Structures are given as C-alpha cells and as structure tokens.
C-alpha positions in Angstrom: 192.5 96.7 191.5 195.0 95.7 194.1 197.9 93.2 193.0 200.4 91.5 195.1 202.8 94.4 194.4 200.5 96.7 196.4 200.9 94.3 199.3 204.7 94.2 198.7 205.3 98.0 198.9 202.3 99.1 200.9 200.7 101.1 198.3 197.2 101.6 197.1 197.6 101.4 193.5 199.9 99.3 191.3 200.9 102.3 189.3 204.6 103.2 189.3 205.8 106.5 188.0 209.2 107.4 186.5 210.3 110.9 186.8 213.4 113.1 186.9 211.4 115.6 188.9 211.3 115.1 192.7 208.0 116.8 193.1 206.5 114.4 190.7 207.9 111.5 192.6 206.7 112.6 195.9 203.3 113.6 194.5 202.9 110.1 192.9 203.6 108.3 196.1 201.4 110.5 198.2 198.6 109.9 195.8 198.8 106.0 196.3 201.3 104.9 193.7 204.9 104.5 193.9 207.3 107.5 192.5 210.7 106.5 191.1 213.5 109.3 190.7 215.6 108.9 187.7 219.1 109.5 188.9 220.5 110.0 185.4 219.4 113.6 185.7 221.9 114.6 188.5 225.6 115.3 187.5 226.9 114.1 191.0 226.4 112.1 193.9 226.0 115.3 195.9 223.2 116.6 193.7 221.4 113.3 194.0 221.7 113.4 197.9 220.0 116.8 197.8 217.0 115.5 195.6 216.6 112.3 198.0 216.7 114.4 201.1 213.9 116.7 199.8 211.8 113.7 198.8 212.3 112.2 202.3 211.0 115.5 203.7 208.0 115.8 201.5 206.9 112.4 200.7 204.9 112.0 203.9 206.5 108.6 204.8 205.2 106.9 201.6 207.4 104.5 199.7 209.5 105.7 196.7 212.4 104.3 194.5 215.5 105.3 192.4 216.3 104.4 188.7 220.0 104.2 187.8 221.6 103.3 184.6 224.2 100.5 184.4 224.4 99.8 180.7 225.7 96.4 179.6 227.8 98.2 176.9 229.4 101.4 176.5 232.6 103.0 175.2 235.5 101.9 177.4 233.6 99.2 179.3 236.3 96.7 178.5 238.8 98.8 180.2 236.5 99.1 183.4 235.3 102.6 182.6 237.5 105.5 181.6 237.8 109.4 182.8 236.2 112.3 181.4 239.4 113.6 179.6 239.8 110.0 177.9 236.3 110.1 176.8 236.6 113.5 175.4 239.6 112.4 173.3 237.3 109.7 171.8 234.8 112.2 170.3 235.7 112.6 166.5 236.3 116.1 165.1 233.9 115.5 162.3 231.2 115.1 165.1 232.2 118.3 166.9 232.1 120.2 163.4 228.5 118.7 162.6 227.3 119.7 165.9 228.7 123.3 165.6 227.5 123.6 162.1 223.8 122.5 163.1 223.9 125.1 165.9 225.1 127.9 163.5 222.5 126.9 161.0 219.8 127.6 163.7 221.3 130.7 165.1 222.1 129.2 168.5 224.5 131.4 170.5 227.5 130.2 172.7 226.7 130.0 176.5 227.6 133.3 178.3 231.2 133.3 179.6 231.5 131.4 183.0 228.3 129.4 182.4 228.9 125.7 182.4 227.0 123.2 180.1 225.0 120.5 181.9 227.0 117.4 181.7 226.7 114.0 183.6 229.3 111.4 182.8 228.6 109.8 186.3 225.4 107.8 185.2 226.6 106.4 182.1 229.0 103.9 183.5 229.0 101.1 186.0 231.5 103.0 188.3 229.2 106.2 188.3 226.1 104.3 188.7 227.5 102.5 191.9 228.2 105.7 193.5 224.5 106.7 192.9 223.5 103.3 194.4 225.6 104.1 197.5 223.7 107.4 197.9 220.4 105.9 197.3 220.7 103.1 200.0 221.3 105.9 202.5 217.7 106.9 202.3 214.6 104.8 202.9 213.8 103.8 199.4 211.9 100.6 198.8 212.9 100.0 195.1 216.1 100.4 193.0 215.5 100.0 189.3 218.2 99.6 186.7 217.9 100.3 182.9 220.0 99.2 179.9 221.2 95.7 181.2 221.6 93.4 184.0 222.9 94.9 187.2 225.9 93.2 188.6 225.2 90.5 191.2 227.1 92.1 193.9 225.0 95.2 193.4 222.0 93.2 193.6 223.0 91.5 196.7 224.0 94.7 198.4 220.6 96.3 197.6 218.9 93.2 199.1 221.1 93.5 202.3 219.4 96.8 202.8 215.9 95.4 202.5 215.2 97.0 199.1 213.9 95.2 196.1 215.5 95.5 192.7 213.7 95.9 189.4 215.1 96.2 185.8 213.7 97.4 182.3 214.0 94.9 179.5 212.7 94.6 175.9 212.7 91.0 175.2 211.8 87.7 177.0 215.3 86.5 176.9 216.5 89.7 178.7 213.9 89.3 181.3 215.1 85.7 182.1 218.7 87.0 182.5 217.6 89.6 184.8 215.6 87.1 187.1 218.6 84.7 186.9 220.8 87.7 188.3 218.5 88.1 191.3 216.1 90.9 190.1 212.8 90.9 191.9 210.5 92.6 189.6 210.6 92.9 185.7 209.6 96.0 183.9 208.5 95.0 180.3 209.1 98.1 178.1 207.3 98.1 174.8 208.3 99.8 171.8 205.8 102.6 172.4 207.6 103.8 175.6 209.6 107.0 175.9 213.3 107.0 176.3 215.4 103.9 175.9 213.3 101.3 174.4 213.4 98.1 172.2 211.5 97.0 169.2 208.6 94.8 170.3 205.3 96.4 171.2 203.8 96.3 174.6 200.8 94.2 173.6 203.1 91.5 172.5 206.0 91.9 174.9 204.2 91.9 178.2 202.4 88.4 178.1 205.7 86.9 176.5 207.6 88.2 179.6 204.9 87.2 182.1 205.1 83.6 180.8 209.0 83.5 180.8 209.6 84.6 184.2 206.6 83.5 186.2 206.1 83.7 189.2 208.4 86.8 189.1 206.1 90.0 189.1 206.0 91.9 185.9 205.2 95.7 185.4 203.9 96.7 181.9 205.7 99.8 180.3 205.0 101.6 177.1 201.8 103.6 175.9 200.0 103.5 179.2 198.4 106.7 179.8 194.8 105.9 180.8 192.9 103.6 183.0 191.9 101.5 180.1 195.5 100.9 179.4 196.3 100.1 182.9 193.4 97.5 182.8 194.8 96.2 179.7 198.2 95.6 181.3 196.6 93.7 184.1 194.7 91.7 181.6 197.9 90.7 180.0 199.4 89.2 183.2 201.2 92.3 184.5 201.2 93.1 188.2 201.0 96.8 187.7 202.0 99.5 185.2 205.2 101.4 184.8 204.3 104.9 183.6 206.5 108.0 182.7 205.3 110.3 179.9 202.0 111.1 181.5 203.6 113.0 184.5 205.7 115.3 182.1 202.6 117.7 181.7 201.7 117.5 185.3 201.6 120.7 187.6 204.5 119.3 189.5 206.7 118.7 186.5 209.8 120.9 185.8 209.9 120.2 182.1 211.3 123.0 179.9 208.5 125.3 179.0 209.1 125.0 175.3 209.2 121.2 175.3 206.0 121.3 177.3 204.3 123.3 174.7 205.5 121.0 172.1 204.1 117.9 173.8 200.6 119.5 174.4 200.4 119.9 170.6 202.0 116.6 169.6 200.2 113.6 168.2 201.2 110.1 168.6 203.0 110.1 165.3 205.3 113.0 166.4 207.9 110.8 168.2 210.7 108.9 166.7 213.2 106.3 168.0 216.5 107.9 167.6 220.2 107.4 168.8 220.5 111.3 168.9 220.1 111.4 172.6 222.5 109.0 174.0 223.7 106.8 171.3 221.1 104.0 172.1 217.8 103.9 170.5 215.3 106.2 172.5 212.0 107.3 171.8 211.6 111.2 171.9 209.9 114.0 170.2 210.6 114.4 166.5 212.4 117.8 166.2 215.0 119.5 163.9 217.7 118.2 166.1 216.7 114.4 165.6 216.1 115.1 161.8 219.7 116.4 161.6 221.2 113.2 163.4 219.2 111.0 161.3 219.5 112.9 158.2 222.0 112.1 155.2 224.6 114.6 156.3 224.8 113.2 159.7 228.3 111.7 160.8 226.4 109.0 162.5 225.8 108.9 166.3 228.3 107.9 168.8 228.3 105.0 171.3 227.3 105.7 174.8 228.5 107.7 176.7 230.1 109.6 173.8 227.0 110.8 172.2 225.7 112.4 175.3 229.1 114.0 176.1 229.5 115.3 172.4 226.0 117.0 172.6 225.8 118.1 176.3 226.9 121.7 175.6 224.8 121.8 172.5 221.6 120.9 174.3 222.3 123.3 177.1 222.8 126.1 174.4 219.4 124.9 172.9 217.6 125.1 176.0 219.0 128.3 177.2 218.3 130.4 174.0 214.8 128.6 173.1 212.9 131.7 174.1 215.1 134.0 172.1 213.1 135.1 168.9 216.4 135.8 166.9 217.4 132.3 167.5 215.9 129.0 166.0 216.7 127.1 169.0 213.0 126.5 169.8 213.0 124.2 166.6 215.7 122.1 168.3 214.1 121.7 171.7 212.8 118.1 172.4 212.4 115.6 175.1 212.1 111.8 175.6 208.5 110.9 175.4 206.5 107.9 174.4 203.8 107.6 171.8 201.3 108.3 174.5 202.0 112.0 173.9 199.1 112.2 171.6 196.8 111.9 174.6 198.5 114.6 176.8 196.8 117.9 175.9 196.6 119.7 179.2 198.5 120.4 182.4 196.9 118.8 185.4 198.0 117.9 189.0 199.5 114.6 189.7 196.6 113.6 192.0 194.0 114.4 189.2 196.0 112.2 186.9 196.2 109.4 189.2 192.4 109.7 190.1 191.5 109.5 186.3 194.0 106.4 186.0 192.4 104.5 188.9 188.6 105.3 188.2 188.8 104.3 184.5 190.7 101.2 185.3 188.1 100.2 188.0 185.3 101.1 185.6 187.1 99.0 182.8 187.5 95.9 185.0 184.0 96.0 186.1 182.6 96.2 182.5 184.7 93.5 181.4 183.5 91.4 184.4 180.0 92.0 183.4 180.7 90.9 179.9 181.9 87.6 181.3 179.0 87.1 183.7 176.4 87.6 180.9 
C-alpha cells in the first residue's frame, strides 16, 4: 500500500494522523505513519516550543508535521488583526449573559481564585499563526499544514525555503484549486463526516472531485476514515493516503478529558453535530447539552471567529474542571470535536495496535479487490 507520499516523506504507510497530543504524534510516526501536531491547542509560542522539543526527543528521528490555523476570514481581519482587549470589547453583553445563565442552569461553579481559564487567541489570526510557523520551522518538521483557508504566499515560500512541504485542508474542489495556485504541495480533502472544522460535501463525493481538479498534486482523503477498508476506499478514490484524527482520540497515548473519552466510547455515529458553538465556524463535534443550548431557540446565535472561542473559553475551562463533581451538571456539557467515525470507537487501544489494524485490513481489502478483478 505504498504511495508516492510514502517515498516523499520516507514513511512506511500513507496514513497521516492529526492530534493535539504530542504522545500520539510521536507514536504514529514511530509506527510508520506521519503524526501531525495541532498547534491550535497551545496558548503561546513558548508552549508550542516545549511540545515540539519533546517530540524531537521521542519520535526516534521519524518524520512529523505541524498543523496551524490561518483562517481566510475572522473578526478584525480587515484591520490586520486586533489585540485581545479589542476583541473582548466586541463580545456582546447578551452573549455573556447567555453563557452565564447556561452555566448556572447546570450548576457549574466559578474557577477557584487565581486559576486562569485556558485561552488561546494566538492561533486564530494570521499574526498569531505566523509566530507558530516560526517556532515550527526551528524544528526538523517535514510538513506544515494549514486549515481554514489559503496560506499567504510568503508563508508558503518561507516554509519551502526550509525544505518543508505545505498541505492544506479544503472542503470543495474550487478551494483545492486555490490552494494549489498558492503553492500548496498536498491537498487534504476533508469530507462532511470529519471531526472539527468541515464543509458540507461527503468524503465519497469530494475526494474524486478534488483528485481530478488538482492532478497531479497529491491528495489525502479525510473524513470518516477509521478502519483499513476505509483507507483502501480512499486509495480507490484516487487519494495518495488517508488523513485521520478521531480514531486516535481513544488511544492509550491520548490525553483526552476522561469524561469526553467515556462519552465517545458510548457514542454512535448519530451522536455528532455540525455546530458553530465551538469556534463560530461549522465544526463537527459530540452533541451535548452545550451544543444544544447554542443551537436552541434561546441562543443569541454564535459569534464570528475568534470571538466565539474567546467568549466561551472560561466557560469551557469551568465545565472541564467540574465535570467530575456530582453536585454539578458540568458532565452533561463536556464535549469534543470528533467525526462520525466515533460510532466505531468502542475501546482504548495503543497507537501501534490501531495502526497495525488499519494497515492489515487495508492490505487484505486491496488483495480481495484485486482477486475480484482477476476473476
């Protein structure tokens, strides 16, 4: 099941794994794939530096990548990006009241005095993402991935100067063409089934459209890929590999919140929703009381990126902190970005075992299909 991307990156299998957890990234790369660290999870360049240094020390010299977010549109983009204080002033009072009312309804206490909420404005603007790119390029990464838009040409050129390839996630063939025109080397066609930010077109339809639109540029298929048969299907659609994410969230190496982990192990493929509650842009995630509240009739509506994330940052920190407290209903509000493949995730297994099953089932499937053709 080797493809040209295996030769490009020097990896055994054309399986790329996105994760915010450094342990998962390193384990996937050591298991023969290519792990990609989501930089969005880290609130400062210094924090990202710590994670990448750890990966360098634990990946055994295997290739890995970094994913940043440089959205095409966000509040304040026309001014070249604004500071945190200005963004804070843009959050309407009715949204603040709605958030507080929801927390009170579920009896979620305030954070203890002196404990700060997790908040990362850094990654939601081009200015912030550029600082993450600078950090990433100080490490031996082999791939830089951008989500939510076309990376600026100067960023692409700078990454190429360091001998690093650039990939970008897209949801339409038109967006794919724009990425290639901007100098992107690999297109990740992300179908509607995918976790996190995703478009409206299903993977089965999107991938061949994108493959045809940008040939000979390599394409990775994303969205709903969680077993070897689906990897084989991605290859059959013309992709040069699979971009995966959700399946690693229940790995032994994952640092997913325990309550969220328990929820995904019980969830079916119908238990996700594509909602703007997380960031202000459509993102597939577990359906919870939190997403229901934001999508319900009493909601003031979500805010544009990055205001939605900023407005809810403290609330999410409170929800996670008190999820184990029996007197609080915070547990009902805990969620996580995840794709429809969650219905197949029903146990916690090591990354190496997950990779082994992906590869073996893919090989068996390709052999079975080959035998069908021969007969």
